[in-house]
C-alpha positions in Angstrom: 122.5 89.6 -40.2 118.9 90.6 -39.2 118.6 89.8 -35.5 122.1 90.6 -34.5 121.3 93.9 -32.7 118.6 92.4 -30.8 121.0 89.7 -29.6 123.5 92.0 -28.5 120.8 93.9 -26.6 120.0 90.8 -24.8 123.3 90.1 -23.9 123.8 93.6 -22.5 123.3 93.4 -18.7 124.9 96.2 -17.6 121.4 98.1 -16.3 120.3 94.9 -14.2 121.8 95.9 -11.3 120.3 99.6 -11.2 116.9 97.9 -11.9 117.1 95.3 -9.2 118.3 98.2 -6.7 115.2 100.1 -7.5 113.1 97.2 -6.9 114.6 96.0 -3.4 115.2 99.8 -2.4 111.8 99.9 -0.6 112.2 96.6 1.0 115.7 97.6 2.4 114.7 100.8 3.7 111.6 99.6 5.4 113.4 96.7 7.1 116.3 99.3 8.4 113.1 101.7 9.6 111.6 98.4 11.2 115.0 97.9 13.1 114.9 101.3 14.4 111.3 100.9 15.6 112.0 97.5 17.1 115.4 98.9 18.9 113.4 101.7 20.1 110.8 99.6 21.5 113.3 97.2 23.2 114.9 100.1 25.0 111.8 101.3 26.3 110.5 97.6 27.4 113.9 97.5 29.6 113.1 101.0 31.1 109.6 100.0 31.9 111.0 96.9 33.6 113.4 98.8 35.7 110.6 101.0 36.8 108.3 98.2 37.6 111.2 96.9 39.9 111.6 100.1 41.6 108.0 100.4 42.2 107.4 96.7 43.6 110.2 97.5 46.1 108.7 100.7 46.9 105.9 98.8 48.4 108.0 96.8 50.8 110.5 99.6 52.4 110.6 99.1 56.1 108.5 102.4 56.3 105.7 100.9 54.1 105.7 97.7 55.9 103.9 99.6 58.9 101.1 100.8 56.7 98.1 98.9 55.2 98.0 96.9 52.0 96.1 99.7 50.4 98.8 102.3 51.2 101.4 100.1 49.9 99.3 99.5 46.7 99.0 103.2 46.0 102.6 104.0 46.6 103.7 101.1 43.9 100.8 102.6 41.4 101.9 106.2 42.0 105.7 105.3 41.4 105.2 103.5 38.5 102.8 106.0 36.9 104.9 109.0 37.6 108.1 107.5 35.9 106.4 105.9 33.1 104.7 109.3 32.2 108.3 110.5 31.9 109.1 108.1 28.6 107.8 109.8 25.3 105.9 107.6 22.9 103.8 105.5 25.2 100.1 104.9 24.8 97.1 103.6 26.7 99.2 102.5 29.9 97.9 100.7 32.5 99.3 99.3 35.7 97.7 96.7 38.1 99.3 96.3 41.7 98.4 93.2 44.2 99.6 93.4 47.5 99.2 90.5 49.8 100.2 89.2 53.4 101.2 85.4 53.5 100.1 83.0 56.2 103.2 84.1 57.9 102.2 87.3 59.3 105.7 88.8 58.8 105.5 88.5 55.0 104.3 90.6 52.4 104.2 90.0 48.6 103.7 92.6 45.8 103.0 91.6 42.5 102.9 94.4 39.9 102.0 93.9 36.0 101.5 96.8 33.4 100.5 96.9 29.6 101.2 99.8 27.1 102.1 100.5 23.7 105.0 102.5 21.9 104.0 104.7 18.9 106.1 103.7 16.1 107.9 105.8 13.7 108.1 104.0 10.5 105.9 101.1 10.9 102.8 103.3 11.1 103.3 103.7 7.3 101.8 100.2 6.6 99.3 100.5 9.5 101.3 99.5 12.3 101.1 102.8 14.4 101.6 101.1 17.8 103.9 98.4 19.2 102.0 96.5 22.2 104.2 95.4 25.3 103.6 94.1 28.6 105.8 93.2 31.7 105.9 93.2 35.4 108.0 92.5 38.8 107.3 90.5 42.0 108.9 91.7 45.3 108.6 90.2 48.9 110.1 91.5 52.2 109.7 90.7 56.0 108.8 92.9 58.8 111.8 92.7 61.0 111.5 89.5 63.0 112.7 88.6 66.5 115.7 86.8 66.0 118.3 84.9 68.0 121.9 84.8 66.3 124.6 82.2 66.9 128.0 83.5 65.5 130.6 81.0 65.0 134.3 82.5 64.5 137.0 80.8 62.6 140.1 81.4 64.6 142.5 78.8 63.1 145.9 79.7 62.4 145.1 80.6 58.6 142.9 83.3 60.1 146.0 84.7 61.5 147.1 85.8 58.1 147.9 89.7 57.7 144.7 91.6 56.6 146.7 93.2 53.7 148.9 92.3 51.0 151.4 94.6 52.5 151.4 93.1 55.9 151.6 89.4 54.2 154.9 90.6 52.8 156.3 92.4 55.9 155.5 89.3 57.7 157.5 86.9 55.2 160.3 89.4 55.3 160.3 89.1 59.0 160.7 85.4 59.0 163.3 84.8 56.1 164.9 82.0 58.1 161.6 80.0 58.0 160.2 77.7 55.0 163.4 77.1 53.5 164.2 80.9 53.3 160.9 81.9 51.7 159.6 83.3 55.1 156.2 82.4 56.6 153.2 85.0 56.1 151.3 83.1 59.1 151.1 84.6 62.4 150.8 81.2 64.1 150.8 81.1 67.9 153.0 78.2 69.0 152.9 76.1 72.0 156.6 75.5 72.1 159.3 77.7 70.0 162.8 77.3 69.4 161.8 74.9 66.5 161.6 75.4 62.8 158.3 77.1 63.1 160.2 80.0 64.9 163.4 79.6 63.5 165.4 83.3 63.4 162.7 84.9 65.5 163.8 87.4 68.1 164.1 86.1 71.8 161.5 87.6 74.5 164.2 90.0 75.7 164.5 91.5 72.1 167.8 90.1 71.3 168.8 88.1 68.4 169.2 84.5 68.4 172.5 83.0 69.0 172.0 79.2 69.2 172.3 76.8 66.2 173.9 79.6 63.7 171.6 82.1 65.1 168.2 80.2 64.6 167.3 79.7 68.3 167.5 81.3 71.6 169.4 80.5 74.4 166.2 80.5 76.8 168.3 80.8 80.0 169.8 84.0 79.2 167.3 85.8 76.7 163.8 84.0 77.3 162.0 82.2 75.1 161.9 82.6 71.4 158.9 84.7 70.1 156.5 82.9 68.0 155.1 84.5 64.7 152.1 85.6 66.4 154.1 87.6 69.0 156.4 88.7 66.1 153.1 90.3 64.4 152.0 91.8 67.7 155.7 93.5 68.1 155.7 94.8 64.4 152.1 96.1 64.7 150.9 94.0 61.9 147.1 93.8 61.6 145.8 90.1 61.0 142.6 89.1 59.6 141.6 88.0 63.1 141.7 91.4 64.5 139.6 92.7 61.7 137.1 90.2 62.6 137.0 91.1 66.2 136.2 94.8 65.4 133.7 93.6 62.6 131.8 91.6 65.1 131.5 94.8 67.3 130.1 96.6 64.1 127.6 93.9 63.4 126.2 94.1 67.0 126.2 98.0 66.9 124.2 97.8 63.7 121.9 95.3 65.2 121.7 97.3 68.3 120.7 100.5 66.3 118.0 98.4 64.3 116.3 97.1 67.6 116.2 100.6 69.2 114.9 102.3 65.9 111.8 104.5 65.8 111.3 103.3 62.5 109.4 100.3 63.1 106.2 100.6 65.5 107.1 97.3 67.1 111.0 97.3 67.0 112.5 93.8 66.3 114.3 92.0 69.6 117.7 90.5 68.8 119.9 88.2 71.0 123.5 87.0 70.2 125.5 84.0 71.4 129.1 83.9 70.2 131.5 81.1 69.7 134.8 80.4 68.3 135.8 77.2 66.4 138.7 76.4 68.0 139.5 77.9 71.5 142.9 79.1 72.5 143.8 75.8 74.7 142.0 72.9 72.8 140.5 71.8 69.8 136.8 72.3 69.7 133.8 74.8 70.1 134.5 77.4 72.6 131.8 79.6 74.2 132.9 83.3 74.0 129.5 84.9 74.8 126.2 83.1 76.0 123.2 84.2 74.3 122.2 87.6 75.6 119.1 88.5 77.5 119.3 92.3 78.0 115.8 94.3 77.3 114.7 95.1 74.1 114.9 98.8 74.6 118.5 98.5 75.7 120.1 95.3 74.2 123.4 94.6 76.0 125.3 92.5 73.4 127.4 95.3 72.4 129.0 95.8 75.9 129.2 92.0 76.6 131.4 91.5 73.4 133.4 94.3 74.6 134.4 92.3 77.5 134.4 88.9 75.6 136.3 89.8 72.7 139.6 89.8 74.9 139.1 86.1 74.9 138.9 85.8 71.1 142.4 84.8 69.7 144.1 82.6 67.2 144.2 79.0 68.4 147.6 78.1 70.0 149.3 75.3 67.9 151.6 72.7 69.0 154.9 72.7 67.1 154.7 70.7 63.8 155.4 67.1 64.1 156.4 67.7 68.1 153.4 66.2 69.3 151.6 68.2 72.0 154.4 70.1 73.6 152.7 70.9 76.7 149.3 70.6 78.4 147.8 72.9 75.8 146.7 69.8 74.2 147.5 67.0 76.3 143.9 65.9 77.4 142.8 62.3 76.4 140.5 63.7 73.7 143.2 65.6 72.0 145.4 63.0 70.8 148.9 64.2 69.0 147.8 64.6 65.4 150.3 67.3 64.5 148.8 70.6 63.9 145.0 69.6 63.0 142.8 72.5 64.0 139.8 73.7 62.0 137.3 71.0 63.0 133.8 71.7 61.2 132.3 68.4 62.1 132.9 69.2 66.0 131.7 72.7 65.8 128.7 72.4 63.5 128.0 68.8 65.0 127.6 70.6 68.4 125.4 73.6 67.0 123.1 71.3 65.0 121.7 70.2 68.6 118.8 71.8 70.0 120.9 72.1 73.3 122.8 74.8 71.6 120.0 76.4 69.1 116.6 75.5 69.9 113.9 75.1 67.2 112.9 78.3 65.8 109.7 80.1 65.8 108.2 82.8 63.3 109.8 85.7 65.1 106.7 87.5 65.8 105.3 89.0 69.0 102.3 86.6 68.8 101.7 84.9 72.5 103.7 81.4 72.3 105.8 82.5 69.3 109.6 82.0 69.7 112.4 83.8 67.9 113.8 82.9 64.5 117.1 81.1 64.8 120.3 82.2 62.5 123.7 80.5 62.6 126.5 83.3 61.4 129.5 81.7 60.1 132.9 83.6 59.4 135.5 81.5 58.1 138.1 80.8 55.4 136.4 77.7 54.4 139.1 75.1 54.9 138.9 72.2 57.4 141.9 70.4 58.9 140.6 67.4 60.9 142.2 64.1 61.6 140.4 60.7 59.8 142.6 58.3 59.8 145.3 60.8 58.6 145.3 64.4 58.5 142.6 65.9 56.1 142.8 69.3 54.6 140.0 70.2 52.3 137.3 72.7 51.4 134.4 72.2 54.0 132.0 69.4 52.9 130.9 67.8 56.4 131.7 64.5 55.3 135.3 64.2 56.8 137.0 62.3 54.0 140.2 60.4 54.8 143.0 60.3 52.5 142.4 57.5 50.2 139.3 56.6 52.0 135.2 56.7 51.6 133.1 59.5 52.5 131.2 59.2 55.6 129.4 61.0 58.4 126.9 63.8 58.4 126.3 66.6 56.3 125.9 69.3 59.3 124.8 72.2 56.9 121.9 70.5 55.7 121.0 68.8 59.1 121.0 72.4 60.7 119.0 73.8 57.6 116.4 71.3 57.7 115.6 72.1 61.3 114.4 75.5 59.8 117.7 77.3 61.1 119.2 79.6 58.5 122.7 79.7 57.8 124.8 83.0 56.9 128.3 82.7 55.9 131.0 85.3 55.5 133.8 84.1 53.5 137.0 85.7 54.3 138.8 84.8 51.1 141.9 82.3 51.5 144.6 84.8 50.6 147.2 83.0 48.2 150.7 82.8 49.5 152.2 80.5 46.8 155.8 81.3 48.4 154.6 79.1 51.4 155.4 75.2 51.0 152.3 74.5 53.1 150.1 76.7 51.1 151.3 75.4 47.9 151.1 71.8 48.7 147.8 71.7 50.7 145.7 74.8 49.8 146.5 75.8 46.2 145.0 72.6 44.8 141.6 73.1 46.6 141.3 76.9 46.8 138.8 76.9 43.9 136.5 74.3 45.7 136.4 76.6 48.9 133.8 79.5 47.7 131.2 76.8 45.9 131.4 74.7 49.2 130.5 77.3 51.4 127.8 78.8 49.4 126.3 75.2 49.3 126.3 75.4 53.0 125.0 78.8 53.3 120.7 79.4 52.9 119.8 81.0 49.8 121.1 84.6 49.5 122.9 84.3 52.5 126.6 84.2 51.4 129.1 87.1 51.1 132.5 86.9 49.9 134.8 89.2 51.5 138.1 89.6 49.5 141.5 90.8 50.8 141.4 94.0 52.5 137.5 94.1 52.8 135.8 96.0 55.4 134.6 92.9 57.5 132.3 94.8 59.7 130.4 96.2 56.5 130.2 92.6 55.1 128.6 91.2 58.5 126.1 94.3 58.4 125.4 93.6 54.9 124.5 89.7 55.7 122.5 91.0 58.6 120.4 93.2 56.8 119.9 90.2 54.4 118.9 88.1 57.2 116.7 90.5 58.8 114.2 92.8 56.7 115.6 93.6 53.5 113.1 93.6 50.5 114.1 91.8 47.6 112.8 91.1 44.1 111.5 87.5 43.0 112.5 86.2 39.6 
């Protein structure tokens, strides 16, 4: 039995785990420590990059744009250094800021780079006391240029939806005898009433309808039946169109305040022309306010819109399938195509012409220079045109006929290729699934609307205003994006 004890010893592995753990423990501990060092360094790196962004933007504030390149450089360096000094564990930090003016005298570009090292907590044990890192930021801004704004407002019937969900519900409740008993949330303005689009609405003298089972009015006794637009007005329901009207006032007041600000040694000069996509009496571009010409020190577009806004209203529609009920749509160019209304090809096609929007300049005050040109579009993004049949789709500028091939001109591209910027405020098309027209025509394309409008807009000049949004604030934000807001370059 010699050797048996030794064999048993070889077969006894009970202590191996302890031995292995003892051998691996330093490695595991160092790995955990290294992870702590790395995580801490990553957090510091993120903070430094945020500081770099803030410092670069500090060199392109409106106030700083009035100062020299050297002043802007010092401001960025001082901000970065001051904030970075508040981070513990940094060593050997350097920052370099380059400020340049582009060939366009309005443009300033700032490049900031930094390098530093972070003291390690654990890696120093193996001779790695510092963790090196670097980063930077780029920012750009314009001195506010002189700009002529051409504002295109969508006033098609879909813009006559109530401005809030509560208003939508109230409107549908007031019109329960329309749309198969579901009610109609759209406050459409009809060329004729006493039809399915106004069924059940009160008569103009306020009495209830008595004809056809209480659907229509005895016009001779009680006057014409109210359309849904008049019904909304009688019940004080605020429409998206109403908010848009006041939103334009806010936009113009913002522009006027900027033009008269003492913040800039040479304040920018702004002028405005305002159009509606459809007039009250015909399909096509309607001039609500011609390009203003007041002195820069006292711009007159605010007062002019106060007067012109009275002519901005929802388009009058002919009754469904009742071709051109009266002279509102009887001209030879307005053939009887049902309720076709939102004609982007007509509006943008005209505005693409130099007779409407001239070729842009740089917007400086240099002799011979002319203003920059910007087209503002406020719309819910659904075109409604006739092209061998009624076409309802997200804007694509091509006028696709049902079952037909694409054709025509991409007007957004045509306009931008002339150097004109396009800024778009998308007033979200509110879903009204109880409405049969919406369910059939708009619901299938609703997800296409926002991407199509973003493609039409110039980069960075698209704003999505959801239901209940302050349209004045949204338009002012777009105005800031167009004029002089500094931005980071990635």
